[in-house]
N, C-alpha and C positions, 0 to 999 in steps of 0.2 A: 479487498474483500470482493468476492464474486457471488453471484446468485441472482435470483429474481429481484427486480428493481425495488419493489416495496419492502421486501425483507432486508435488503442491503441498506436502504434508507433508514429503516427502523433500528437496525443494529448500529449504524453510524451515529444516530441520535443517542442511543443508549450509551455507547462508548464515550461520546462527547460530554455527557452529563455525569459520568463516573469519575469521582475525585481521584481515583488511582491513576487515571490517564491525564497527562499534561501535554499541551501543544498538539492535540489531535487535530490534524488538518488534512482532509481529503485532498489528494493531489490531482485526481483525474476521475471524471464520471463518464464512462463510455455508455453508449446507447446502441441498441441493435446487435449486440453480440449474441451469436447463436450457440457458441460452445465455449466452455471455460478455458481460459489460458493457463491457469495454475491449478489444475485439478489435483495434482499430487502434493501440493504444498500444505503445510500446517502453520500455525502461528509460531513466531520465534521471538526471541529477546536479544537485543544487541546492547552490549555495554558501551559506555562512552568511548572506551579505547577502540572499539570496533566501528564506530560511527563515521570515521573520516571518509571512507569511500561513498557514503550516503549523503555527504554534506551538500552536494549540488541539488538534491531532492528538495531542500528547504527553500530554494530560490526559484524554482520552476513550477509550473502547473500545466494542466491540460495535456495536449499531445507531447509537449516537451518533457513533462514528467514521465510519461509512458515510454518515450524514447530513452530517457536516462535509465529507467528501471530495466529496460530490455538490454542495455549495454552492461548493466551490473549483474544480470542473471547468472552468468557462468561462475562468478565469484560467490554469489549467494547460495547457489546450489551446492557448492563445495563445503560450505560451513556446516 
């Protein structure tokens, strides 16, 4: 999620409280970003069969999570 900090925090809290979402775990909280990194993206759904390339995201956080995501971007953009 990207956007103004307070709006992102409020949305993350709302998602975490929603029973339709399980294992919601923010992986990275960036500060001081002046432009959106994913302005052309929308929400997506991955089935369990599609999740293998994202498995590493469950064991990292912070800058390591962002680095992992950036490595996966070409594959995710193609989906």
